[in-house]
C-alpha positions as CSV (number, residue, x, y, z in Angstrom):
1,M,34.7,44.2,54.5
2,D,35.8,39.8,54.1
3,K,36.6,38.8,57.8
4,K,39.3,36.8,56.6
5,Y,41.5,39.4,56.7
6,F,39.9,41.5,59.6
7,P,38.1,39.3,62.4
8,F,37.2,41.4,65.0
9,Q,38.3,38.8,67.6
10,K,42.4,40.4,69.3
11,N,44.9,38.9,70.3
12,E,46.5,39.7,74.2
13,I,50.5,39.8,75.1
14,N,50.8,37.4,77.5
15,G,54.5,38.2,77.5
16,H,57.5,40.5,77.7
17,Y,60.8,40.6,77.3
18,V,62.5,44.5,78.9
19,S,65.7,44.9,78.1
20,G,68.1,46.3,80.7
21,S,69.2,49.3,78.9
22,S,65.5,50.7,78.1
23,A,64.7,49.6,81.4
24,N,67.3,51.6,82.7
25,Y,65.5,54.8,80.6
26,L,62.8,54.6,81.5
27,A,62.9,54.1,85.3
28,S,66.6,56.4,85.9
29,S,66.0,59.8,88.0
30,P,67.4,62.6,86.1
31,E,69.9,63.1,89.0
32,E,71.0,59.9,88.7
33,D,71.4,60.2,84.9
34,D,73.1,63.7,85.1
35,Q,75.5,62.5,87.7
36,V,76.3,59.7,85.2
37,L,76.2,61.4,81.8
38,D,79.1,64.2,82.9
39,V,81.9,61.9,83.2
40,N,79.8,59.2,80.1
41,W,80.0,62.7,78.0
42,V,83.2,63.5,78.5
43,L,84.9,60.0,77.6
44,A,82.5,60.0,74.5
45,V,83.7,63.2,73.8
46,L,87.0,61.1,73.3
47,K,86.0,58.9,71.9
48,R,84.4,60.5,68.9
49,R,86.6,64.0,68.6
50,A,89.9,61.0,69.1
51,L,90.8,61.8,65.2
52,V,90.4,65.5,65.5
53,M,92.9,66.1,69.0
54,V,95.5,63.8,67.8
55,A,95.3,66.6,64.2
56,V,95.3,69.2,66.6
57,T,98.0,68.1,68.9
58,A,100.1,66.6,66.3
59,T,99.6,69.7,63.9
60,L,100.4,72.5,66.8
61,A,103.2,70.0,68.6
62,A,105.3,69.8,65.1
63,M,104.9,73.9,64.4
64,T,106.1,74.6,68.0
65,G,108.3,72.0,67.7
66,S,109.9,73.4,64.5
67,L,110.2,76.8,65.6
68,I,111.7,76.0,68.7
69,L,114.3,74.1,67.1
70,L,114.4,76.5,64.5
71,N,115.2,79.6,67.1
72,A,117.5,77.1,69.3
73,K,120.1,77.8,65.7
74,K,119.6,81.1,65.5
75,T,120.6,81.6,69.6
76,I,123.8,83.1,69.2
77,S,125.7,82.6,72.3
78,E,126.6,85.0,75.0
79,Y,128.6,85.7,77.6
80,E,128.5,87.2,80.9
81,G,131.2,88.9,83.6
82,R,130.2,90.5,87.0
83,F,132.3,92.0,90.0
84,T,130.5,92.7,93.4
85,V,130.9,96.0,95.3
86,L,130.1,96.2,99.8
87,V,128.3,99.0,99.7
88,E,128.5,99.9,103.4
89,P,130.8,98.4,106.4
90,V,130.3,95.0,107.3
91,T,130.6,95.7,110.9
92,S,128.9,98.0,112.7
93,D,131.9,100.4,113.9
94,D,130.7,103.0,112.2
95,Q,126.9,103.0,113.6
96,L,128.8,102.8,116.6
97,L,130.5,106.0,116.1
98,K,127.7,107.6,114.8
99,L,125.7,106.5,117.6
100,F,128.2,107.9,120.6
101,V,127.8,111.1,118.9
102,Q,124.5,111.1,119.2
103,A,124.9,109.7,122.9
104,Q,127.0,113.3,123.7
105,N,124.7,115.3,122.1
106,N,120.8,113.6,122.8
107,S,121.7,111.6,126.0
108,L,121.6,108.4,124.2
109,G,121.4,105.7,127.0
110,L,124.0,102.7,127.3
111,L,121.1,100.0,126.7
112,E,120.8,100.4,123.4
113,L,124.2,100.8,122.8
114,S,124.6,97.9,123.7
115,K,122.1,96.3,121.5
116,I,124.1,97.2,118.3
117,K,126.0,94.6,118.2
118,S,123.7,92.2,118.3
119,S,121.6,93.6,115.7
120,A,124.4,94.9,113.6
121,Q,123.0,92.5,110.3
122,D,119.6,94.0,110.5
123,N,121.4,97.2,110.8
124,Y,120.9,99.0,107.0
125,S,121.6,102.6,105.9
126,V,120.6,102.2,102.8
127,D,117.6,101.1,100.9
128,Y,118.8,98.5,98.2
129,Q,115.4,98.5,96.5
130,S,115.9,101.9,95.7
131,L,119.7,102.1,94.8
132,T,119.6,99.0,92.0
133,R,116.3,101.1,90.4
134,L,118.5,104.1,90.5
135,L,121.5,103.0,89.2
136,K,119.4,101.5,85.9
137,S,117.4,105.2,85.6
138,P,118.1,106.7,82.6
139,E,119.7,110.0,84.2
140,V,122.0,108.0,85.7
141,L,122.9,105.3,83.2
142,A,123.1,107.8,80.4
143,P,126.3,109.0,80.7
144,L,128.1,105.9,81.4
145,F,126.3,104.7,78.0
146,N,128.2,107.8,76.1
147,R,131.3,106.8,77.9
148,L,130.7,103.8,76.2
149,R,129.8,104.7,73.0
150,T,132.7,107.2,72.4
151,K,134.8,103.2,72.7
152,Y,131.7,101.0,70.6
153,P,129.8,103.9,68.7
154,K,127.5,100.4,67.9
155,L,126.1,100.0,71.5
156,D,122.6,100.8,71.3
157,Y,121.7,102.3,75.1
158,N,118.8,99.6,75.4
159,Q,121.1,96.5,74.7
160,L,123.2,98.3,77.7
161,Y,120.0,98.9,79.7
162,N,118.8,95.0,79.4
163,Q,121.9,93.1,79.5
164,L,122.6,94.9,82.6
165,N,121.9,93.2,86.1
166,I,121.8,94.7,89.1
167,Q,121.3,92.8,92.1
168,R,122.0,91.9,96.3
169,I,123.3,89.3,96.9
170,S,120.9,87.8,99.4
171,F,121.0,84.2,102.3
172,V,118.9,82.2,103.3
173,Q,118.5,82.1,107.4
174,D,115.4,80.3,109.6
175,G,113.7,79.8,106.3
176,K,113.4,83.5,105.0
177,E,115.8,85.2,102.5
178,A,117.2,88.2,103.9
179,G,120.2,90.6,102.2
180,T,123.2,91.3,102.1
181,K,126.1,94.4,101.8
182,L,126.2,92.7,98.9
183,L,125.5,94.4,94.8
184,E,126.1,91.8,92.3
185,I,126.5,94.1,89.2
186,S,126.6,91.7,85.5
187,Y,126.6,92.7,82.0
188,R,126.1,89.9,79.3
189,D,127.2,90.1,75.7
190,R,128.2,87.8,72.1
191,D,131.9,89.9,72.8
192,S,133.7,88.7,75.5
193,I,135.9,91.7,75.1
194,R,133.2,94.4,75.7
195,I,132.4,92.5,78.7
196,K,135.1,93.3,81.0
197,D,135.5,96.7,79.8
198,V,131.7,97.5,80.2
199,L,132.3,96.6,83.6
200,E,135.5,98.3,84.2
201,E,134.6,101.4,82.8
202,T,130.8,100.7,84.9
203,L,132.4,100.0,88.2
204,K,134.5,102.9,87.9
205,Y,131.7,105.2,86.9
206,Y,129.4,103.8,89.8
207,I,132.3,104.3,92.5
208,E,132.7,107.9,91.1
209,Y,128.8,108.9,90.7
210,M,127.8,107.6,94.8
211,R,131.0,109.4,95.6
212,Q,129.5,112.4,94.1
213,E,126.7,111.6,95.3
214,R,127.4,111.5,99.5
215,L,129.0,114.1,99.1
216,A,126.6,116.6,97.8
217,V,123.9,115.3,99.9
218,N,127.0,116.0,102.9
219,N,127.3,119.2,101.9
220,Q,123.6,120.0,101.4
221,G,123.7,118.7,105.2
222,M,126.3,120.1,106.5
223,E,125.2,124.0,105.0
224,F,121.8,123.4,106.2
225,I,122.9,122.3,109.8
226,N,125.4,125.0,109.8
227,K,122.9,127.7,109.3
228,Q,120.4,126.2,111.7
229,I,122.4,126.0,114.7
230,P,123.2,129.7,115.4
231,E,119.5,130.8,114.9
232,L,118.5,127.7,117.4
233,Q,121.4,129.3,119.5
234,E,120.2,132.2,119.3
235,K,116.5,131.3,120.6
236,V,118.5,129.4,123.6
237,D,120.4,132.4,124.8
238,K,116.8,134.7,124.5
239,L,114.6,132.4,126.0
240,Q,118.0,131.8,129.1
241,N,117.0,135.6,129.4
242,E,113.4,135.7,129.7
243,L,113.7,133.3,132.1
244,Q,116.5,134.4,134.5
245,I,114.2,138.0,134.5
246,L,111.3,136.1,135.6
247,R,113.5,134.3,138.6
248,T,114.6,138.2,139.1
249,K,111.1,139.7,139.2
250,Y,109.5,137.2,141.1
251,N,112.8,135.6,143.6
252,F,112.3,132.3,142.5
253,N,114.0,130.0,140.8
254,Q,110.9,127.8,140.2
255,P,107.2,129.0,140.1
256,E,105.6,126.8,143.2
257,V,108.4,127.3,145.6
258,G,108.2,131.2,144.8
259,S,104.4,130.8,145.7
260,R,104.7,129.6,149.3
261,L,108.1,132.2,149.6
262,L,105.5,135.1,149.0
263,S,103.2,133.6,151.5
264,D,105.4,132.9,153.9
265,Q,106.7,136.5,153.9
266,I,103.1,138.2,153.6
267,N,102.2,136.3,157.3
268,N,105.6,137.4,158.2
269,L,105.5,140.9,157.7
270,A,101.5,140.7,159.1
271,N,102.5,139.4,162.3
272,L,105.5,142.7,162.0
273,L,102.8,145.2,161.5
274,V,100.6,144.0,164.1
275,E,103.4,144.4,166.5
276,V,104.2,147.6,165.2
277,E,100.7,148.6,165.0
278,S,100.3,147.7,168.8
279,Q,103.6,149.6,169.8
280,V,102.7,152.8,167.6
281,A,98.9,153.1,170.1
282,Q,100.8,152.7,173.1
283,N,103.9,154.6,172.5
284,R,101.0,157.5,171.4
285,R,98.7,156.8,174.8
286,L,102.2,157.4,177.1
287,Y,102.8,160.6,174.9
288,E,99.9,161.3,175.5
289,T,99.5,160.9,179.6
290,Y,103.0,162.0,180.1
291,N,102.1,165.3,177.8
292,Q,99.2,166.0,179.6
293,R,100.6,165.9,183.2
294,S,103.3,168.1,181.9
295,T,101.6,170.9,180.6
296,M,99.5,170.4,184.3
297,G,102.9,171.3,185.9
298,D,103.7,167.0,187.0
299,N,106.3,166.2,185.5
300,R,107.5,163.2,188.0
301,W,106.2,161.0,185.4
302,I,110.2,161.4,183.4
303,V,111.1,159.3,186.6
304,E,108.8,156.2,185.3
305,I,110.7,156.3,181.8
306,S,114.2,156.5,183.4
307,P,114.1,156.0,186.7
308,K,118.2,155.8,187.1
309,S,118.4,158.9,185.1
310,Y,116.0,161.3,186.9
311,E,115.9,159.6,190.4
312,S,118.2,162.1,192.0
313,L,117.4,164.5,190.1
314,M,113.8,163.8,191.4
315,G,115.9,163.7,195.1
316,K,117.0,167.0,194.9
317,V,113.4,168.7,194.0
318,N,112.1,166.7,196.7
319,D,115.1,167.9,199.3
320,I,114.1,171.5,197.7
321,E,110.5,171.0,198.5
322,S,110.9,169.9,202.1
323,Q,113.6,172.6,202.8
324,V,111.1,175.3,201.9
325,A,108.5,174.1,203.9
326,L,110.7,173.9,206.7
327,S,111.6,177.6,205.9
328,S,108.0,178.8,205.2
329,T,107.7,178.1,208.6
330,Q,110.5,180.1,209.8
331,F,110.9,183.1,207.2
332,Y,108.7,185.2,205.6
333,E,108.1,184.4,202.1
334,D,110.5,188.2,201.2
335,S,113.5,186.7,203.3
336,L,116.6,186.2,201.3
337,P,116.6,182.2,202.9
338,I,113.4,181.5,201.3
339,K,113.9,183.3,198.2
340,S,117.1,181.4,197.6
341,L,115.6,178.2,198.5
342,R,112.5,179.4,196.1
343,K,114.8,180.2,193.2
344,K,116.9,176.6,193.5
345,Q,113.2,175.4,193.3
346,Q,112.6,176.9,190.0
347,S,115.3,176.3,188.8
348,L,115.4,172.5,190.0
349,R,112.1,172.6,188.0
350,D,113.3,174.7,184.4
351,L,115.5,171.5,185.1
352,M,112.6,168.6,185.4
353,Q,110.9,170.4,183.1
354,R,113.5,171.2,180.5
355,E,114.6,167.7,180.9
356,A,110.4,166.4,180.8
357,K,110.2,167.5,177.1
358,S,113.3,166.3,176.1
359,V,111.9,162.8,176.5
360,L,108.3,163.3,175.4
361,F,110.2,165.0,171.9
362,Q,112.2,161.4,171.9
363,M,109.2,159.4,172.4
364,K,107.1,161.6,169.9
365,A,110.3,161.0,167.7
366,Q,110.3,157.1,168.7
367,I,106.4,157.2,167.6
368,Q,107.2,158.6,164.7
369,Q,109.6,156.0,163.8
370,L,107.4,152.9,164.5
371,E,104.7,154.9,162.0
372,S,107.4,155.4,159.4
373,R,108.0,150.8,159.6
374,Q,104.4,150.6,159.8
375,R,103.7,152.3,156.7
376,V,106.9,150.5,155.2
377,L,105.6,147.1,156.4
378,T,102.2,147.9,154.7
379,N,103.4,149.1,151.5
380,N,106.0,145.4,151.2
381,Q,102.6,143.5,152.3
382,K,101.3,145.0,149.6
383,S,103.7,144.7,147.2
384,L,104.2,141.0,148.4
385,K,100.1,140.7,147.6
386,D,100.1,142.9,144.2
387,K,103.2,139.5,143.0
388,L,101.0,136.8,144.7
389,I,98.2,137.9,142.4
390,Q,100.8,138.1,139.8
391,M,102.2,134.6,140.3
392,P,99.6,132.8,138.1
393,Q,100.5,134.3,135.6
394,A,104.0,134.4,136.0
395,Q,104.2,130.6,136.0
396,R,102.4,130.3,133.3
397,R,104.8,132.1,131.2
398,Y,107.4,130.4,133.0
399,D,106.3,127.2,131.7
400,E,106.0,128.4,128.1
401,I,109.6,129.4,127.8
402,Q,110.7,126.3,129.8
403,L,109.2,124.3,127.3
404,E,110.3,126.6,124.9
405,L,114.1,126.6,126.2
406,D,113.5,122.6,126.4
407,I,113.0,122.5,122.7
408,A,115.4,124.3,121.2
409,K,117.9,122.2,123.9
410,E,117.4,119.6,122.3
411,N,116.4,120.4,118.8
412,L,120.2,122.6,119.3
413,K,122.0,118.9,120.8
414,L,120.4,117.1,117.3
415,F,121.6,119.6,114.7
416,L,125.1,119.3,116.9
417,G,124.8,115.6,116.9
418,K,124.3,115.8,113.0
419,Q,126.8,118.0,112.1
420,K,129.4,116.1,114.4
421,T,127.9,113.0,112.6
422,L,128.5,114.6,109.0
423,Q,131.7,115.8,109.4
424,L,132.3,111.6,110.4
425,D,131.0,111.2,107.2
426,S,133.2,113.3,105.3
427,G,135.9,111.8,106.1
428,Q,134.5,108.5,105.1
429,I,133.2,109.3,101.3
430,N,136.2,108.0,99.8
431,N,135.7,105.0,100.7
432,S,131.8,104.4,100.4
433,W,132.0,100.9,97.8
434,K,135.0,98.5,98.7
435,V,135.4,96.1,95.2
436,I,135.4,92.5,97.1
437,A,135.6,91.2,93.6
438,K,136.6,92.6,90.6
439,P,135.2,92.6,86.7
440,E,136.3,89.2,85.5
441,L,134.5,87.2,83.1
442,V,132.0,83.8,84.2
443,R,134.5,80.8,82.8
444,D,133.8,77.0,83.6
445,D,135.5,74.4,84.9
446,N,138.0,74.6,82.2
447,G,138.5,78.1,82.1
448,A,136.8,79.4,78.7
449,P,134.2,81.8,79.2
450,N,130.9,80.4,80.1
451,V,127.8,80.5,77.7
452,V,125.4,81.9,80.0
453,K,122.5,82.1,77.7
454,P,120.6,78.9,77.6
455,K,119.2,77.4,74.1
456,P,115.5,75.2,74.0
457,T,116.2,71.8,75.6
458,K,113.8,69.1,76.2
459,R,111.7,71.1,78.9
460,H,110.4,73.2,76.1
461,L,110.1,70.8,73.8
462,A,107.9,69.0,76.7
463,I,106.2,71.8,77.7
464,A,105.5,72.7,73.3
465,I,104.0,68.9,73.6
466,V,101.4,69.1,76.2
467,I,100.1,72.5,75.7
468,S,99.5,71.5,71.7
469,S,97.7,68.5,74.2
470,L,95.6,70.6,75.9
471,L,94.9,72.6,72.7
472,G,93.7,69.8,70.7
473,I,91.7,68.7,73.1
474,A,89.7,71.7,73.7
475,I,89.6,72.1,70.2
476,G,87.2,68.5,69.9
477,F,85.8,69.5,72.7
478,L,84.9,72.5,70.9
479,V,83.9,70.6,67.9
480,E,81.7,69.0,69.5
481,V,80.2,71.5,71.0
482,L,79.5,73.2,67.4
483,N,78.1,70.0,66.2
484,T,75.0,70.9,67.0
485,V,73.6,66.6,66.6
486,F,73.5,64.0,68.9
487,H,75.9,61.7,69.4
488,T,74.8,59.0,72.2
489,P,71.0,57.9,73.6
490,E,71.7,59.4,77.4
491,E,72.4,62.7,74.9
492,I,68.3,61.9,73.6
493,R,66.8,61.3,77.0
494,S,69.0,64.1,78.5
495,A,67.9,67.3,76.7
496,T,64.6,65.2,75.4
497,K,63.1,64.8,78.9
498,C,61.4,62.8,77.4
499,P,61.6,58.2,78.2
500,L,64.1,56.9,75.7
501,L,61.9,54.0,75.0
502,G,64.2,52.2,72.7
503,V,67.4,52.0,70.9
504,I,68.0,51.2,67.3
505,P,71.3,49.7,66.1
506,I,73.0,49.7,62.6
507,A,72.0,46.0,61.3
508,K,75.2,45.0,58.7
509,A,72.5,43.8,56.5
510,I,70.6,46.5,56.4
511,K,74.5,48.9,56.3
512,I,75.6,47.1,53.5
513,K,71.8,47.3,51.4
514,S,71.4,50.4,52.5
515,R,75.2,51.4,50.4
516,R,73.3,49.9,46.9
517,R,70.2,52.4,47.6
518,E,68.3,49.0,48.0
519,I,65.6,48.2,50.1
520,V,66.0,45.6,52.8
521,P,63.2,43.2,53.3
522,A,61.7,41.8,57.2
523,K,62.3,39.0,57.5
524,F,60.8,37.6,60.9
525,T,59.7,34.5,61.6
526,S,57.6,33.6,65.0
527,V,57.8,30.4,67.1
528,S,56.4,29.3,70.2
529,S,57.7,29.6,73.0
530,T,59.7,26.7,75.0
531,T,59.5,29.0,78.7
532,N,57.4,28.1,81.0
533,S,54.4,31.2,79.6
534,G,52.8,29.3,77.2
535,S,51.5,32.3,75.1
536,L,55.2,33.8,75.1
537,R,56.3,34.7,71.6
538,R,60.1,35.1,70.7
539,I,61.2,37.0,67.2
540,I,63.6,34.8,65.3
541,V,65.1,36.6,62.2
542,S,66.5,34.8,59.5
543,N,70.3,36.5,59.5
544,D,72.3,35.8,62.8
545,K,74.3,38.9,62.2
546,D,71.1,41.3,62.0
547,F,69.5,39.2,65.7
548,P,70.5,42.4,68.0
549,L,68.3,44.8,65.7
550,V,65.4,42.4,66.1
551,E,65.8,42.2,69.8
552,A,66.1,45.9,69.7
553,F,62.5,46.4,68.3
554,H,61.4,43.9,70.5
555,Y,62.0,46.0,73.8
556,L,60.9,48.8,72.1
557,Y,57.2,47.2,71.3
558,T,57.4,46.1,74.4
559,N,58.5,49.2,76.0
560,I,55.8,51.1,74.1
561,Q,52.7,48.6,75.5
562,L,53.9,49.0,79.1
563,L,53.7,52.3,78.6
564,S,49.5,52.3,79.6
565,A,49.0,48.8,81.4
566,D,45.5,49.4,82.1
567,Q,44.1,50.3,78.9
568,P,46.3,48.8,76.1
569,I,48.1,50.5,73.8
570,S,45.8,50.5,69.8
571,S,47.1,53.2,67.5
572,L,50.3,55.6,67.2
573,T,51.9,57.6,65.7
574,I,55.9,57.2,64.3
575,T,57.1,60.8,63.0
576,S,60.6,62.4,62.9
577,T,61.6,66.2,62.4
578,V,63.1,65.8,59.5
579,K,63.4,63.2,56.5
580,G,66.1,60.9,56.6
581,E,65.5,59.7,60.4
582,G,64.6,56.1,59.3
583,K,61.5,56.6,60.9
584,S,59.7,54.7,57.8
585,T,62.0,51.6,58.8
586,V,61.2,51.8,62.7
587,A,57.7,51.8,61.6
588,V,58.0,48.9,59.2
589,Y,60.0,46.9,62.1
590,L,57.4,47.5,64.6
591,A,54.7,46.3,62.6
592,K,56.2,43.4,61.7
593,T,57.6,42.5,65.6
594,A,53.8,42.9,67.2
595,S,52.5,41.1,64.3
596,A,55.0,38.3,65.6
597,V,54.0,38.1,69.1
598,G,50.4,37.6,67.1
599,K,48.9,40.8,67.6
600,R,46.3,41.8,63.7
601,V,48.7,44.5,63.2
602,L,47.8,47.4,60.2
603,L,50.6,49.8,58.8
604,V,49.5,52.8,57.4
605,D,51.1,55.3,55.3
606,A,50.1,58.3,55.9
607,N,52.7,60.0,54.6
608,M,51.3,60.3,51.0
609,R,54.3,63.0,50.0
610,S,56.9,60.5,49.7
611,P,55.7,57.2,50.3
612,Q,58.3,54.4,51.2
613,I,55.9,52.0,53.1
614,H,55.2,49.5,50.0
615,T,59.4,49.7,48.5
616,Y,60.0,47.4,52.2
617,F,57.3,44.2,50.8
618,N,57.5,45.2,47.6
619,L,53.3,46.0,47.2
620,S,51.6,47.8,44.9
621,N,51.0,51.3,45.7
622,I,48.8,51.9,42.9
623,R,45.4,52.0,45.4
624,G,46.0,53.2,48.8
625,L,44.5,55.5,52.0
626,S,44.8,58.6,49.2
627,N,42.4,57.0,46.8
628,T,40.2,56.0,50.1
629,L,39.6,59.0,51.1
630,T,38.9,60.8,47.7
631,S,36.8,57.3,46.2
632,D,34.9,54.9,46.5
633,L,37.5,52.4,47.2
634,S,36.5,50.4,50.2
635,L,39.0,49.1,52.8
636,N,39.5,45.2,51.5
637,E,40.4,46.4,47.8
638,A,42.7,49.4,49.5
639,I,44.3,47.2,52.5
640,Q,47.1,44.6,51.6
641,Q,47.9,41.8,53.7
642,V,51.7,41.1,53.2
643,P,52.8,38.1,52.2
644,D,54.5,34.6,54.8
645,D,52.7,37.2,57.5
646,D,49.1,36.2,58.6
647,N,48.8,39.2,61.5
648,L,51.0,42.4,59.0
649,F,48.1,44.8,56.9
650,V,49.3,47.2,54.9
651,L,47.6,50.3,53.8
652,T,50.0,51.8,51.5
653,A,49.5,55.5,50.7
654,G,48.2,55.7,47.2
655,S,48.7,58.0,44.3
656,I,50.3,61.1,45.6
657,P,47.3,64.1,45.7
658,P,47.8,67.8,45.4
659,D,46.9,68.2,49.3
660,P,47.3,66.3,51.1
661,I,46.2,68.4,54.5
662,K,42.8,68.4,53.2
663,L,42.4,65.0,53.0
664,L,44.0,64.1,56.1
665,S,41.8,66.4,58.5
666,S,38.7,65.3,56.2
667,R,35.9,64.0,58.2
668,K,36.3,60.5,56.0
669,M,40.0,59.9,57.5
670,H,38.8,60.6,60.8
671,Y,36.5,57.6,60.4
672,L,38.7,55.1,58.4
673,M,41.0,55.8,62.0
674,E,37.8,54.8,63.8
675,Q,37.1,51.6,61.9
676,F,40.8,50.6,61.5
677,L,40.5,50.3,66.0
678,T,37.6,48.2,66.1
679,L,39.0,45.7,63.0
680,F,42.8,46.2,64.3
681,D,44.7,45.2,67.6
682,L,47.2,47.6,66.5
683,V,47.0,51.0,64.1
684,I,50.8,51.9,63.2
685,Y,50.6,55.7,61.2
686,D,54.1,56.5,59.7
687,T,54.1,60.2,58.7
688,P,55.9,63.1,57.0
689,P,58.3,65.1,59.4
690,L,57.6,67.4,62.0
691,I,59.3,70.5,60.8
692,G,57.6,72.1,58.3
693,L,54.5,70.3,57.4
694,A,52.0,69.9,59.4
695,D,50.1,65.7,58.5
696,G,51.8,64.1,61.5
697,H,50.1,66.8,63.4
698,L,46.8,65.7,62.4
699,L,47.5,62.3,62.7
700,A,49.2,62.5,66.6
701,S,45.6,63.9,67.7
702,Q,43.6,61.1,66.6
703,T,46.0,58.0,68.1
704,N,47.1,57.6,71.2
705,G,50.1,58.9,71.5
706,T,53.0,60.1,69.0
707,V,56.7,58.3,69.4
708,L,59.5,60.7,67.8
709,I,62.6,58.9,66.0
710,V,65.9,61.0,67.0
711,K,69.1,59.5,63.8
712,I,72.4,59.5,65.9
713,E,75.1,61.8,63.8
714,T,72.1,63.2,61.9
715,T,69.5,64.8,63.8
716,N,69.7,68.0,64.8
717,R,69.3,69.4,68.8
718,G,66.8,72.3,67.6
719,M,65.1,70.7,65.7
720,V,63.9,68.0,67.8
721,S,63.0,70.5,70.8
722,K,60.9,72.5,68.5
723,A,59.0,69.6,67.1
724,L,58.3,68.5,70.9
725,D,57.9,72.4,71.7
726,Q,55.2,72.0,68.9
727,L,53.5,68.7,69.9
728,N,53.4,69.7,74.0
729,I,51.7,73.4,73.0
730,A,49.4,71.4,70.9
731,D,48.9,68.9,73.8
732,F,49.9,65.9,71.9
733,K,50.5,63.0,74.1
734,V,54.5,61.6,73.5
735,F,55.3,58.4,74.9
736,G,58.7,59.2,74.0
737,V,61.8,59.0,71.8
738,V,63.8,56.5,69.9
739,A,67.7,56.3,69.4
740,N,68.2,55.6,65.8
741,G,71.2,54.4,64.3
742,V,73.6,53.4,67.0
743,K,76.5,52.2,66.7
744,G,77.9,48.8,68.6
745,R,74.6,48.1,70.0
C-alpha cells in the first residue's frame, strides 16, 4: 500500500469544544432530568399539539354553542304560581294544653312546663321531610290528578308530578339553616290560567286530605285507647284487692313494719306465757297443799286464803273448842252440856269443811282458767311464729303486686292523658292547615306573569367553551400519547437511559435540497486556531446558515472522544433502528469533522444492501468493500481519498453481493478491520439498520462502540428499545444516541 495515503503516524487531538447542551446530557442525573422533563414535556406537548387542541376546542365549542342557542330558541316560556300554608300553630299554646293534660295524669313537673315557651320554635309535631314526600306520593297524588283530568283532559301525570313542588320554608339562624312551620306549594305550566286552577284544586284537596288523615288517626287512637282503659282499670282494681287481702291477712300496711310488729307481739306473748305458767304452778302447789290438809281435817288454812272472811268463824271454832276442853273437865262425855258443845263443835267443823271445799273448788277453777289462758297464749304464739315465717314470702308477693299496681296505674294515667289529648285534637282537626298566602301567579315588578324557566345564558356558553377547551387539551395529549415517535432530545435520553451524545439540527441547505431529492455535499475547511491552544482547530463551513449544523457535529465528535479519556476511540459503528433516520449523513459529517481537526479518518460504507456514502462525495462505487472481500483487490485500489481533504478516505460498499452477512462475518473482514486500525486514526462504519438485519451487530462486535441515530418525529419508541435490548443482550458497547433532525437548534 502506498504510504502517501496511509501514513502510520497518528495525530492526537490537542483541544476540545464541548457544547453546553451536550455536556448537560452527559453530566445531569436522571432524578434532576425527570423533574425538569415533566414540566418541559407538558410545555412541549402544548406547543406541538396546539393546532389539534385549538381545532378540537373550536369544533366542540361551535357544536355545543349551536346546541345551546338552538335549545334556547325551542324553549317555551313557563310561569309559576304558589301558595303557602301553616301546618301547625305558630305558638306553643296547643302544646301547653296537651302538656297540662299530661301533667294532670303523669305528674309532669312545673319546671318542664316552664321550658316550653323558650323552646317553642324547636317543638314540631310534624315530620316535614316525610310530609313533603307523602304529599307527592302516587297514592296521594293520583286522586288529585283524577280531579284535574276532568277539567284538563290533556294533563299528564308526569307533568303534574314534575311541575308540582312542595318545600318547607326555612331561614338562616346563627349560620345554620332552620325550618319553619310553613309549607310552600308551587306549580309551573305554560298556561297561566291552568296554574291557578291547579293550585286552588290542590289546596282544597290537601286540606281535606290532611283533615281526613288526622281524623282517621284520631279515631283509631280513640278506639284503641277506649278499648284499653277498661282493661287497665280492671287490672288496677284486681291488684288493689290482692294487696288489701295481704294487708288484712298479715295485719300490716308495709311488709317491713308488719315483721317488726309480729316480732314484738311474739315477745309480749312469751312474757305473758311465762307469767301465766308461773301462776299456774303456784296455784297448783297451794291447791295440793290445802287439799291435803283438808283431807286430814285441818281446815284452818282457809284463814290464810281469806283472813277477814273466816276469822270470826275460826274464832267461834276456837271458843267452842275452849268450852269443850273446859267442860270436859267438869262433865262427862255423855252429859248433856258436853254433848251440846260437841254438837256445836261438829257443826262448826262441818261448816269449815264446806267452806274449805268451796275455797278449793274456787282455786281449782282458777287453776283451770290459768291453764286455759296458757293454752290460748301458746296457740297465739305459735300462730304468730307461723306468720313470721311466712312474712318473707308475703313481702315478696306484696312487692310484686305493688310493682304491677304502679305500672298499671302509670299506664292507666298515660292512656287517660292520651284520651284527653285526642279529645282536644278532635276539636282542632277542622283547623289543621291555615292558608297564609292564597294561590297566585308569580309576577314581576310590572305586574305581568314572571317567566320562571331560564333560557341558556352567557354563563352556559362560557361553561361550554371551558369544557370544550379541556376536552381539546385532553385530546391533544391523547394524540401525543398515541403517537409513539420521539419529539425532543430529552424524550430520547429519558426513554433510552443512554447518554445523549449530540443534537443534530435541520440545516436549511440540506432541507431545501432534500426536498429536491439531491445529495448535499459536505463542504468543510480547517484553519489554524488563533486561540492560546495552537494545536486546536475549528470547523468552518462555507454557508453561514448551516454553521449550527457543523457545530453540532463538532460537539458530537468531542463528546464521543470524551467517553474514553484513557484510550482514544479508534473505531465506531454508526447505525439506526430503521431506514431513513439519517445515519449515513451523520457518518459523513462526523468523518468530515474528525478529518477537519487533523485525524486521518476512514469512512467505510458497510451497508452493502443499500449503499449511500459514495453519493455524498460523488465517488465511484464500482470497487469497494464487497469487491475487496470477494477478490484480490488491494486496499490502495479500493479506498478513495475525498477531493480537497487530505485526511478523509472513503471505502465505498462496492458491488451489491448476494449474501452480505457472509462477507461481514468472514475472516478477511476481521483482517481488514485490523488493518484499518493500523492505518487510520479513526474508522467509522456506516451499517444497515439494526431491526431485521444482522449486519450492524456483526460490525458492532468488532469496534470500540456503537452510536445509535434516532430521528425526531420519525423513530418509533418501541423500535429503539428493541434495538438497544438486542445490543445489550449481545453485550455490545453502546456509546450513546444522537438526536437527528431537531428543529430550531
